[in-house]
DRENMILUM-481216 format. One record per residue (C-alpha): x, y, z; residue in one letter; residue number from 0. Coordinates in Angstrom, 2 decimals. Layout:
# DRENMILUM-481216
<u: X v: Y w: Z residuo: A num: NUM>
...
# end
This chain:
# DRENMILUM-481216
<u: 51.63 v: 103.54 w: 35.82 residuo: X num: 0>
<u: 50.52 v: 101.15 w: 38.56 residuo: X num: 1>
<u: 50.46 v: 97.46 w: 37.89 residuo: X num: 2>
<u: 46.96 v: 96.08 w: 37.47 residuo: X num: 3>
<u: 45.60 v: 99.38 w: 36.20 residuo: X num: 4>
<u: 44.78 v: 99.11 w: 32.56 residuo: X num: 5>
<u: 43.85 v: 102.00 w: 30.36 residuo: X num: 6>
<u: 41.81 v: 101.13 w: 27.37 residuo: X num: 7>
<u: 40.51 v: 103.13 w: 24.46 residuo: X num: 8>
<u: 37.33 v: 101.96 w: 22.87 residuo: X num: 9>
<u: 36.22 v: 102.54 w: 19.36 residuo: X num: 10>
<u: 32.70 v: 103.88 w: 18.72 residuo: X num: 11>
<u: 31.72 v: 100.44 w: 17.47 residuo: X num: 12>
<u: 32.77 v: 98.79 w: 20.71 residuo: X num: 13>
<u: 30.93 v: 101.40 w: 22.76 residuo: X num: 14>
<u: 27.71 v: 100.88 w: 20.80 residuo: X num: 15>
<u: 27.80 v: 97.18 w: 21.68 residuo: X num: 16>
<u: 27.66 v: 97.88 w: 25.41 residuo: X num: 17>
<u: 24.10 v: 97.17 w: 26.56 residuo: X num: 18>
<u: 22.32 v: 100.12 w: 28.09 residuo: X num: 19>
<u: 20.84 v: 99.72 w: 31.54 residuo: X num: 20>
<u: 17.27 v: 100.84 w: 32.18 residuo: X num: 21>
<u: 16.87 v: 104.10 w: 34.04 residuo: X num: 22>
<u: 15.16 v: 102.48 w: 37.04 residuo: X num: 23>
<u: 17.29 v: 99.36 w: 37.27 residuo: X num: 24>
<u: 17.04 v: 98.96 w: 41.04 residuo: X num: 25>
<u: 18.45 v: 95.87 w: 42.70 residuo: X num: 26>
<u: 17.57 v: 94.27 w: 46.02 residuo: X num: 27>
<u: 20.19 v: 96.19 w: 47.99 residuo: X num: 28>
<u: 18.90 v: 99.52 w: 46.68 residuo: X num: 29>
<u: 15.30 v: 98.55 w: 47.52 residuo: X num: 30>
<u: 16.34 v: 97.49 w: 51.02 residuo: X num: 31>
<u: 18.11 v: 100.82 w: 51.56 residuo: X num: 32>
<u: 15.07 v: 102.76 w: 50.32 residuo: X num: 33>
<u: 12.82 v: 100.69 w: 52.60 residuo: X num: 34>
<u: 15.03 v: 101.31 w: 55.61 residuo: X num: 35>
<u: 15.12 v: 105.06 w: 54.98 residuo: X num: 36>
<u: 11.33 v: 105.11 w: 54.50 residuo: X num: 37>
<u: 10.87 v: 103.20 w: 57.75 residuo: X num: 38>
<u: 13.07 v: 105.69 w: 59.61 residuo: X num: 39>
<u: 11.40 v: 108.75 w: 58.08 residuo: X num: 40>
<u: 7.74 v: 107.63 w: 58.15 residuo: X num: 41>
<u: 7.72 v: 105.27 w: 61.08 residuo: X num: 42>
<u: 6.09 v: 101.84 w: 61.36 residuo: X num: 43>
<u: 2.54 v: 103.24 w: 61.66 residuo: X num: 44>
<u: 2.49 v: 105.29 w: 58.45 residuo: X num: 45>
<u: 4.68 v: 103.06 w: 56.27 residuo: X num: 46>
<u: 2.10 v: 100.36 w: 55.26 residuo: X num: 47>
<u: -0.54 v: 102.82 w: 53.96 residuo: X num: 48>
<u: 2.14 v: 104.76 w: 52.08 residuo: X num: 49>
<u: 3.42 v: 101.55 w: 50.47 residuo: X num: 50>
<u: -0.17 v: 100.63 w: 49.46 residuo: X num: 51>
<u: -0.72 v: 104.06 w: 47.90 residuo: X num: 52>
<u: 2.59 v: 103.90 w: 46.04 residuo: X num: 53>
<u: 1.63 v: 100.46 w: 44.73 residuo: X num: 54>
<u: -1.76 v: 101.75 w: 43.55 residuo: X num: 55>
<u: -0.19 v: 104.70 w: 41.78 residuo: X num: 56>
<u: 2.41 v: 102.50 w: 40.11 residuo: X num: 57>
<u: -0.34 v: 100.13 w: 38.94 residuo: X num: 58>
<u: -2.31 v: 103.04 w: 37.51 residuo: X num: 59>
<u: 0.78 v: 104.38 w: 35.77 residuo: X num: 60>
<u: 1.52 v: 100.96 w: 34.26 residuo: X num: 61>
<u: -2.09 v: 100.66 w: 33.05 residuo: X num: 62>
<u: -1.91 v: 104.12 w: 31.49 residuo: X num: 63>
<u: 1.32 v: 103.24 w: 29.67 residuo: X num: 64>
<u: -0.15 v: 99.92 w: 28.48 residuo: X num: 65>
<u: -3.34 v: 101.65 w: 27.25 residuo: X num: 66>
<u: -1.31 v: 104.32 w: 25.50 residuo: X num: 67>
<u: 0.84 v: 101.71 w: 23.74 residuo: X num: 68>
<u: -2.21 v: 99.72 w: 22.64 residuo: X num: 69>
<u: -3.88 v: 102.87 w: 21.32 residuo: X num: 70>
<u: -0.75 v: 103.79 w: 19.36 residuo: X num: 71>
<u: -0.66 v: 100.25 w: 17.93 residuo: X num: 72>
<u: -4.35 v: 100.46 w: 16.99 residuo: X num: 73>
<u: -3.85 v: 103.85 w: 15.35 residuo: X num: 74>
<u: -0.99 v: 102.40 w: 13.33 residuo: X num: 75>
<u: -3.12 v: 99.51 w: 12.11 residuo: X num: 76>
<u: -5.95 v: 101.91 w: 11.17 residuo: X num: 77>
<u: -3.47 v: 103.98 w: 9.18 residuo: X num: 78>
<u: -2.22 v: 100.86 w: 7.42 residuo: X num: 79>
<u: -5.78 v: 99.84 w: 6.52 residuo: X num: 80>
<u: -6.60 v: 103.30 w: 5.15 residuo: X num: 81>
<u: -3.40 v: 103.26 w: 3.07 residuo: X num: 82>
<u: -4.31 v: 99.82 w: 1.76 residuo: X num: 83>
<u: -7.80 v: 101.06 w: 0.89 residuo: X num: 84>
<u: -6.35 v: 104.07 w: -0.94 residuo: X num: 85>
<u: -3.97 v: 101.86 w: -2.89 residuo: X num: 86>
<u: -6.86 v: 99.61 w: -3.88 residuo: X num: 87>
<u: -8.89 v: 102.60 w: -5.03 residuo: X num: 88>
<u: -5.95 v: 104.01 w: -6.98 residuo: X num: 89>
<u: -5.60 v: 100.73 w: -8.85 residuo: X num: 90>
<u: -8.63 v: 100.57 w: -11.07 residuo: X num: 91>
<u: -10.08 v: 97.27 w: -9.90 residuo: X num: 92>
<u: -12.64 v: 97.20 w: -12.70 residuo: X num: 93>
<u: -9.82 v: 97.48 w: -15.24 residuo: X num: 94>
<u: -7.98 v: 94.65 w: -13.52 residuo: X num: 95>
<u: -11.08 v: 92.47 w: -13.58 residuo: X num: 96>
<u: -11.85 v: 93.26 w: -17.25 residuo: X num: 97>
<u: -8.29 v: 92.47 w: -18.31 residuo: X num: 98>
<u: -8.46 v: 88.91 w: -17.02 residuo: X num: 99>
<u: -7.01 v: 86.28 w: -19.36 residuo: X num: 100>
<u: -9.29 v: 84.30 w: -21.64 residuo: X num: 101>
<u: -10.37 v: 80.90 w: -20.32 residuo: X num: 102>
<u: -8.38 v: 77.92 w: -21.53 residuo: X num: 103>
<u: -10.10 v: 75.74 w: -24.14 residuo: X num: 104>
<u: -11.73 v: 72.59 w: -22.84 residuo: X num: 105>
<u: -12.17 v: 69.18 w: -24.42 residuo: X num: 106>
<u: -15.70 v: 70.08 w: -25.50 residuo: X num: 107>
<u: -14.38 v: 73.12 w: -27.39 residuo: X num: 108>
<u: -11.89 v: 70.99 w: -29.33 residuo: X num: 109>
<u: -14.68 v: 68.58 w: -30.42 residuo: X num: 110>
<u: -16.62 v: 71.45 w: -32.02 residuo: X num: 111>
<u: -13.88 v: 72.05 w: -34.56 residuo: X num: 112>
# end
């Protein structure tokens, strides 16, 4: 075994603690490489309109994702409200109101005795 080369076994617990990287985690160097390749393939005349169109499409995609998430959140809150309404209807509210405790005697009631 070479010096400086360590072999390590990790338990499943240790592996689960490793943070996952996003799928599209692109750094500056990767973006620069993509830009250089695009410049070589498309040329300086066609590159700016293509970049604008890509930006528009990415904006639309982000808006669609945001709208979808908000709709899912709204649907969840509507479901919660309907469940709450059903639970209120299942509990007989009239019975709960009729079974209220008797009012406490006041000073005027004690004078009547």
